[in-house]
C-alpha positions in Angstrom: 0.0 0.0 0.0 1.5 3.4 -1.0 1.7 6.2 1.6 -1.1 8.1 -0.3 -3.4 5.1 0.1 -2.4 4.7 3.7 -3.1 8.4 4.4 -6.4 8.2 2.6 -7.4 5.1 4.6 -6.6 6.8 7.9 -8.6 9.9 6.8 -11.6 7.8 5.8 -11.4 6.0 9.1 -11.4 9.3 11.0 -14.4 10.5 9.0 -16.3 7.2 9.7 -15.6 7.6 13.4 -16.9 11.1 13.3 -20.0 10.0 11.4 -20.6 7.4 14.1 -20.2 10.0 16.8 -22.5 12.4 15.0 -25.1 9.6 14.8 -24.8 9.2 18.6 -25.3 12.9 19.1 -28.4 12.9 16.9 -29.8 9.9 18.8 -29.1 11.5 22.1 -30.9 14.7 21.1 -33.9 12.8 19.7 -34.1 10.7 22.9 -33.7 13.8 25.2 -30.2 12.9 26.4 -28.5 15.0 29.0 -26.9 18.3 27.9 -23.5 17.1 29.3 -23.5 13.9 27.2 -24.7 15.6 24.0 -22.1 18.4 24.3 -19.3 16.0 25.2 -20.1 13.8 22.1 -20.5 16.9 19.9 -17.0 18.0 21.0 -15.7 14.6 20.0 -17.3 15.0 16.6 -15.8 18.4 16.1 -12.3 17.2 17.1 -12.5 14.2 14.8 -13.5 16.4 11.9 -10.7 18.9 12.6 -8.2 16.0 12.8 -9.4 14.7 9.4 -9.1 18.2 7.9 -5.6 18.6 9.2 -4.7 15.1 7.8 -6.1 16.0 4.4 -4.1 19.3 4.3 -0.9 17.5 5.6 -1.2 15.0 2.8 -1.7 17.7 0.2 1.3 19.5 1.6 3.5 16.5 1.2 2.5 16.3 -2.5 3.0 20.0 -2.9 6.5 19.9 -1.4 7.5 17.2 -3.9 6.5 19.4 -6.8 9.1 22.1 -7.8 6.3 24.4 -8.8 4.7 24.0 -5.4 1.4 22.8 -6.7 -0.6 19.6 -5.7 -2.1 17.1 -8.1 -5.4 18.9 -7.6 -3.8 22.2 -8.6 -3.7 23.7 -5.1 -0.8 26.0 -4.4 1.2 26.2 -1.2 -0.5 29.6 -0.5 -4.0 28.0 -0.9 -3.0 25.2 1.4 -2.0 27.7 4.0 -5.4 29.4 3.8 -7.1 26.1 4.0 -5.1 25.2 7.1 -6.0 28.5 8.7 -9.7 27.9 8.2 -9.4 24.9 10.5 -7.2 26.7 13.1 
């Protein structure tokens, strides 16, 4: 498995965990769960999504650094990656 596939697999796993956590939040709200439990689970979802976003950007940065033009396969420049990173910060 190439590093890109490994990174992609990890990102997808993070997103699936976040989806599972979000489903738990929805169920807790529908069932009248406690505020503490809902907010705690919601914080976990938010953290999982942030981590996935950072992993996506880190993967793109690796591709960008390997290109002498500083552009990813998707045509994203290093400057655009920096802006994307800051949107998650």
